[in-house]
Backbone as a chain_set.jsonl record, in Angstrom:
{"seq": "MYLVLIAWIYVAFMMAIAEATSPVGSLLGAAITFLLYGVLPMSVVGYIMGSPARRRALKAKEAEEREANSTANDRQDADEKAQSVAPNTHREASGHPIASVRKEP", "coords": {"N": [[-3.141, -18.76, 50.527], [-1.525, -20.983, 49.981], [-0.821, -21.684, 52.54], [-3.081, -22.839, 53.71], [-3.324, -25.125, 52.111], [-0.915, -26.477, 52.693], [-1.213, -26.885, 55.452], [-3.489, -28.558, 55.547], [-2.572, -30.802, 54.157], [-0.592, -31.588, 55.95], [-2.179, -32.316, 58.164], [-3.612, -34.473, 57.041], [-1.467, -36.16, 56.528], [-0.627, -36.724, 59.134], [-2.895, -38.095, 59.994], [-2.669, -40.349, 58.376], [-0.289, -41.453, 59.337], [-1.115, -42.065, 61.935], [-2.991, -44.013, 61.373], [-1.353, -45.963, 60.182], [0.309, -46.721, 62.289], [-1.424, -47.718, 64.107], [-2.778, -50.525, 65.949], [-4.823, -51.912, 64.614], [-4.688, -50.897, 62.107], [-3.368, -50.432, 58.711], [-0.73, -50.271, 56.229], [-1.683, -49.924, 53.663], [-4.223, -48.869, 54.173], [-3.374, -46.478, 55.343], [-2.136, -45.216, 53.165], [-4.321, -44.922, 51.444], [-5.917, -43.285, 53.039], [-4.292, -40.971, 53.151], [-4.253, -40.247, 50.435], [-7.024, -39.957, 49.759], [-8.055, -38.221, 51.723], [-6.235, -36.173, 51.772], [-4.463, -35.539, 49.423], [-6.148, -35.651, 47.081], [-8.523, -33.956, 47.698], [-7.186, -31.525, 48.204], [-5.89, -31.02, 45.82], [-8.029, -30.387, 44.169], [-9.046, -28.124, 45.51], [-6.806, -26.448, 45.343], [-6.679, -26.104, 42.565], [-9.077, -24.744, 42.06], [-8.715, -22.437, 43.635], [-6.55, -21.347, 42.344], [-7.479, -20.462, 39.915], [-8.173, -17.662, 39.398], [-5.598, -16.513, 39.135], [-4.597, -17.892, 36.923], [-6.393, -16.977, 35.011], [-5.781, -14.216, 34.959], [-3.164, -14.362, 33.964], [-3.651, -15.431, 31.422], [-5.163, -13.354, 30.253], [-3.23, -11.335, 30.258], [-1.369, -12.431, 28.507], [-2.892, -12.51, 26.136], [-3.279, -9.761, 25.774], [-0.652, -8.936, 25.277], [-0.227, -10.287, 22.847], [-2.162, -9.021, 21.236], [-1.128, -6.422, 21.245], [1.343, -6.85, 19.99], [0.434, -7.721, 17.492], [-0.936, -5.428, 16.588], [1.169, -3.631, 16.393], [2.688, -4.891, 14.414], [0.835, -4.761, 12.321], [0.696, -1.982, 11.954], [3.29, -1.496, 11.03], [3.15, -2.958, 8.663], [1.176, -1.557, 7.261], [2.513, 0.864, 6.885], [4.596, -0.001, 5.238], [3.131, -0.773, 2.983], [2.123, 1.672, 2.134], [4.442, 2.896, 1.371], [5.171, 1.525, -0.882], [4.747, 1.288, -4.5], [1.783, 2.424, -6.204], [0.672, 0.898, -8.176], [-1.861, -0.703, -10.083], [-3.178, -3.873, -9.179], [-0.751, -5.232, -8.56], [-0.108, -7.137, -6.767], [-1.53, -9.321, -7.437], [-4.095, -9.626, -6.41], [-7.628, -9.628, -5.656], [-9.709, -7.052, -7.03], [-11.421, -5.735, -5.336], [-13.766, -4.537, -5.952], [-17.306, -4.776, -5.894], [-18.708, -5.467, -8.178], [-18.121, -7.365, -10.994], [-15.867, -6.871, -13.712], [-16.982, -6.359, -17.091], [-16.622, -8.345, -19.894], [-16.073, -7.934, -23.385], [-17.642, -9.605, -26.081], [-15.826, -11.552, -28.441]], "CA": [[-3.684, -19.91, 49.841], [-0.645, -22.131, 50.163], [-0.799, -22.057, 53.95], [-4.205, -23.762, 53.921], [-2.991, -26.388, 51.458], [0.144, -27.144, 53.458], [-1.761, -27.313, 56.742], [-4.373, -29.705, 55.358], [-1.736, -31.95, 53.81], [0.042, -32.008, 57.204], [-3.196, -33.021, 58.954], [-3.871, -35.754, 56.379], [-0.276, -36.98, 56.746], [-0.685, -37.195, 60.524], [-3.946, -39.11, 60.035], [-2.127, -41.554, 57.745], [0.669, -42.034, 60.284], [-1.882, -42.657, 63.029], [-3.584, -45.26, 60.881], [-0.297, -46.951, 59.928], [0.875, -47.195, 63.565], [-2.493, -48.294, 64.92], [-2.75, -51.999, 65.926], [-5.791, -52.449, 63.652], [-4.488, -50.202, 60.828], [-2.434, -51.029, 57.754], [-0.07, -49.297, 55.361], [-2.593, -49.642, 52.553], [-5.225, -47.939, 54.701], [-2.718, -45.185, 55.535], [-1.951, -44.616, 51.843], [-5.64, -44.512, 50.96], [-6.314, -42.132, 53.846], [-3.538, -39.801, 52.716], [-4.673, -39.847, 49.094], [-8.43, -39.53, 49.688], [-8.314, -37.114, 52.637], [-5.237, -35.124, 51.651], [-4.008, -35.128, 48.093], [-7.262, -35.432, 46.153], [-9.281, -32.719, 47.955], [-6.357, -30.324, 48.108], [-5.633, -30.727, 44.411], [-9.223, -29.709, 43.67], [-9.086, -26.79, 46.121], [-5.725, -25.669, 44.744], [-7.059, -25.764, 41.195], [-10.124, -23.725, 42.119], [-8.156, -21.201, 44.18], [-5.574, -20.812, 41.407], [-8.085, -20.058, 38.644], [-8.017, -16.233, 39.092], [-4.234, -16.24, 38.679], [-4.496, -18.392, 35.549], [-7.177, -16.077, 34.167], [-4.992, -12.994, 34.785], [-2.032, -14.673, 33.086], [-4.183, -15.592, 30.077], [-5.51, -12.03, 29.743], [-1.987, -10.612, 29.993], [-0.791, -13.003, 27.286], [-3.698, -12.045, 25.013], [-2.999, -8.337, 25.579], [0.657, -8.861, 24.62], [-0.402, -10.706, 21.458], [-2.874, -7.947, 20.531], [-0.2, -5.313, 21.068], [2.318, -7.25, 18.981], [-0.25, -7.743, 16.193], [-1.217, -4.059, 16.155], [2.445, -3.048, 15.98], [3.03, -5.496, 13.124], [-0.083, -4.223, 11.315], [1.107, -0.609, 11.683], [4.47, -1.563, 10.174], [2.727, -3.448, 7.35], [0.49, -0.447, 6.6], [3.535, 1.827, 6.462], [5.285, -0.594, 4.098], [2.243, -0.74, 1.828], [2.045, 3.052, 1.666], [5.717, 3.236, 0.755], [5.263, 0.846, -2.173], [4.049, 1.963, -5.592], [0.345, 2.25, -6.188], [0.276, 0.296, -9.442], [-3.001, -1.579, -9.849], [-3.088, -5.325, -9.245], [0.634, -5.695, -8.548], [0.001, -8.281, -5.857], [-2.433, -10.336, -7.97], [-5.227, -9.794, -5.513], [-8.893, -9.173, -6.205], [-9.747, -5.599, -7.081], [-12.193, -5.224, -4.221], [-15.043, -4.014, -6.418], [-18.331, -5.814, -5.783], [-19.222, -5.826, -9.504], [-17.03, -7.821, -11.854], [-15.776, -6.171, -14.985], [-17.689, -7.04, -18.173], [-15.791, -8.526, -21.077], [-16.801, -7.876, -24.657], [-17.564, -10.84, -26.86], [-14.977, -11.361, -29.637]], "C": [[-2.819, -21.145, 50.118], [-0.598, -22.593, 51.611], [-1.917, -23.063, 54.26], [-3.89, -25.126, 53.307], [-1.943, -27.176, 52.245], [-0.386, -27.67, 54.781], [-2.655, -28.548, 56.575], [-3.591, -30.96, 54.975], [-1.038, -32.481, 55.06], [-0.945, -32.81, 58.059], [-3.479, -34.393, 58.339], [-2.684, -36.702, 56.561], [-0.263, -37.539, 58.167], [-1.772, -38.258, 60.701], [-3.436, -40.43, 59.456], [-1.118, -42.23, 58.671], [-0.059, -42.705, 61.444], [-2.508, -43.973, 62.584], [-2.517, -46.34, 60.674], [0.249, -47.524, 61.231], [-0.174, -47.802, 64.487], [-2.425, -49.824, 64.856], [-3.727, -52.606, 64.911], [-5.651, -51.794, 62.279], [-3.515, -50.925, 59.928], [-1.79, -49.919, 56.924], [-0.944, -48.945, 54.161], [-3.677, -48.661, 52.988], [-4.647, -46.551, 54.912], [-2.533, -44.473, 54.201], [-3.28, -44.122, 51.282], [-6.137, -43.296, 51.728], [-5.602, -40.878, 53.372], [-3.998, -39.317, 51.34], [-6.089, -39.277, 49.076], [-8.758, -38.357, 50.608], [-7.351, -35.948, 52.441], [-4.999, -34.663, 50.235], [-5.17, -34.792, 47.156], [-8.051, -34.152, 46.468], [-8.436, -31.46, 47.796], [-5.959, -30.009, 46.67], [-6.821, -29.996, 43.789], [-9.291, -28.287, 44.215], [-7.99, -25.902, 45.527], [-6.039, -25.242, 43.323], [-8.092, -24.642, 41.191], [-9.56, -22.397, 42.616], [-7.127, -20.573, 43.235], [-6.168, -20.311, 40.109], [-8.016, -18.544, 38.396], [-6.612, -15.881, 38.584], [-4.04, -16.729, 37.246], [-5.236, -17.476, 34.584], [-6.409, -14.777, 33.913], [-3.826, -13.227, 33.836], [-2.497, -14.816, 31.638], [-4.54, -14.241, 29.465], [-4.265, -11.216, 29.431], [-1.334, -11.112, 28.711], [-1.561, -12.537, 26.06], [-3.449, -10.572, 24.727], [-1.651, -8.147, 24.894], [0.546, -9.238, 23.144], [-1.121, -9.637, 20.643], [-1.943, -6.774, 20.253], [0.837, -5.631, 19.987], [1.683, -7.251, 17.588], [-0.532, -6.332, 15.696], [0.051, -3.364, 15.711], [2.862, -3.593, 14.62], [2.128, -4.954, 12.018], [0.28, -2.781, 10.967], [2.321, -0.584, 10.763], [4.086, -2.007, 8.761], [2.011, -2.342, 6.581], [1.493, 0.582, 6.094], [4.298, 1.297, 5.259], [4.43, -0.542, 2.843], [2.122, 0.67, 1.268], [3.326, 3.45, 0.947], [5.87, 2.597, -0.62], [4.511, 1.633, -3.231], [2.57, 1.611, -5.55], [-0.134, 1.684, -7.511], [-0.857, -0.685, -9.2], [-2.648, -3.057, -10.022], [-1.648, -5.834, -9.312], [0.803, -6.93, -7.677], [-0.906, -9.43, -6.27], [-3.569, -10.67, -7.01], [-6.489, -9.305, -6.206], [-8.97, -7.664, -6.1], [-10.528, -5.002, -5.917], [-13.516, -4.62, -4.644], [-16.088, -5.111, -6.353], [-18.874, -6.28, -7.135], [-18.035, -6.198, -10.374], [-17.033, -7.036, -13.134], [-16.423, -7.02, -16.088], [-16.757, -7.143, -19.372], [-16.662, -8.464, -22.317], [-16.599, -9.183, -25.373], [-16.687, -10.595, -28.077], [-15.749, -11.494, -30.931]], "O": [[-3.333, -22.214, 50.447], [-0.361, -23.771, 51.878], [-1.702, -24.026, 54.995], [-4.161, -26.161, 53.915], [-2.072, -28.386, 52.437], [-0.047, -28.781, 55.188], [-2.581, -29.478, 57.377], [-3.918, -32.059, 55.424], [-0.903, -33.694, 55.22], [-0.593, -33.852, 58.611], [-3.573, -35.38, 59.068], [-2.871, -37.907, 56.728], [0.076, -38.704, 58.372], [-1.597, -39.208, 61.464], [-3.736, -41.501, 59.983], [-1.1, -43.457, 58.773], [0.332, -43.786, 61.886], [-2.546, -44.936, 63.349], [-2.762, -47.511, 60.964], [0.618, -48.698, 61.277], [0.165, -48.343, 65.539], [-2.054, -50.374, 63.819], [-3.483, -53.7, 64.402], [-6.423, -52.107, 61.372], [-2.905, -51.916, 60.33], [-2.251, -48.778, 56.923], [-0.944, -47.804, 53.699], [-4.009, -47.73, 52.254], [-5.333, -45.553, 54.692], [-2.746, -43.264, 54.108], [-3.354, -43.033, 50.714], [-6.713, -42.38, 51.14], [-6.231, -39.832, 53.206], [-4.117, -38.114, 51.111], [-6.337, -38.241, 48.458], [-9.655, -37.572, 50.301], [-7.628, -34.841, 52.902], [-5.301, -33.521, 49.887], [-5.158, -33.745, 46.508], [-8.233, -33.329, 45.571], [-8.924, -30.442, 47.306], [-5.716, -28.849, 46.338], [-6.639, -29.089, 42.976], [-9.564, -27.347, 43.468], [-8.23, -24.729, 45.24], [-5.7, -24.129, 42.921], [-7.988, -23.699, 40.407], [-9.893, -21.343, 42.074], [-6.865, -19.374, 43.328], [-5.44, -19.78, 39.271], [-7.811, -18.156, 37.246], [-6.467, -15.039, 37.698], [-3.392, -16.058, 36.444], [-4.769, -17.226, 33.473], [-6.385, -14.285, 32.785], [-3.532, -12.379, 32.994], [-1.808, -14.368, 30.722], [-4.255, -13.999, 28.292], [-4.24, -10.482, 28.443], [-0.81, -10.324, 27.924], [-0.953, -12.2, 25.044], [-3.409, -10.167, 23.565], [-1.518, -7.288, 24.022], [1.15, -8.592, 22.289], [-0.749, -9.368, 19.501], [-1.963, -6.2, 19.164], [1.166, -4.775, 19.167], [2.314, -6.835, 16.617], [-0.383, -6.06, 14.505], [0.028, -2.588, 14.755], [3.337, -2.841, 13.769], [2.591, -4.711, 10.903], [0.184, -2.391, 9.803], [2.394, 0.225, 9.838], [4.626, -1.498, 7.779], [2.214, -2.2, 5.375], [1.338, 1.112, 4.994], [4.618, 2.061, 4.348], [4.945, -0.292, 1.753], [2.028, 0.846, 0.053], [3.294, 4.254, 0.015], [6.638, 3.095, -1.443], [3.734, 2.532, -2.912], [2.167, 0.623, -4.935], [-1.257, 1.971, -7.926], [-0.829, -1.427, -8.219], [-1.896, -3.421, -10.926], [-1.363, -6.776, -10.052], [1.762, -7.683, -7.844], [-1.039, -10.41, -5.536], [-3.945, -11.829, -6.829], [-6.413, -8.636, -7.237], [-8.38, -7.061, -5.204], [-10.295, -3.848, -5.558], [-14.315, -4.228, -3.793], [-15.808, -6.255, -6.712], [-19.44, -7.369, -7.23], [-17.067, -5.446, -10.481], [-18.082, -6.584, -13.594], [-16.409, -8.249, -16.022], [-16.176, -6.149, -19.809], [-17.82, -8.88, -22.31], [-15.536, -9.798, -25.294], [-16.785, -9.535, -28.695], [-15.172, -11.359, -32.011]]}, "num_chains": 1, "name": "protein.A"}
């Protein structure tokens, strides 16, 4: 992949030098030639050709995060089992879908 990018940049650089040294050329024309024929297209091609590597890196990062979260959840489950089983010690909802009924005073 990098060989193609380097070769094309070299060709665009040689085109820019030819334009700069030409009797009817200018340095501004050489800079525009190098940017429009070399840097801009190769940045797009490099971005497109590098997308599979970025995708693999993203999937690897997500897999590491999932593994870390599952390990943390396993430790949290073990800690919860080790604690007492007293009801409503953490001030959380009971988990029952029907609320308890209070008697009128």
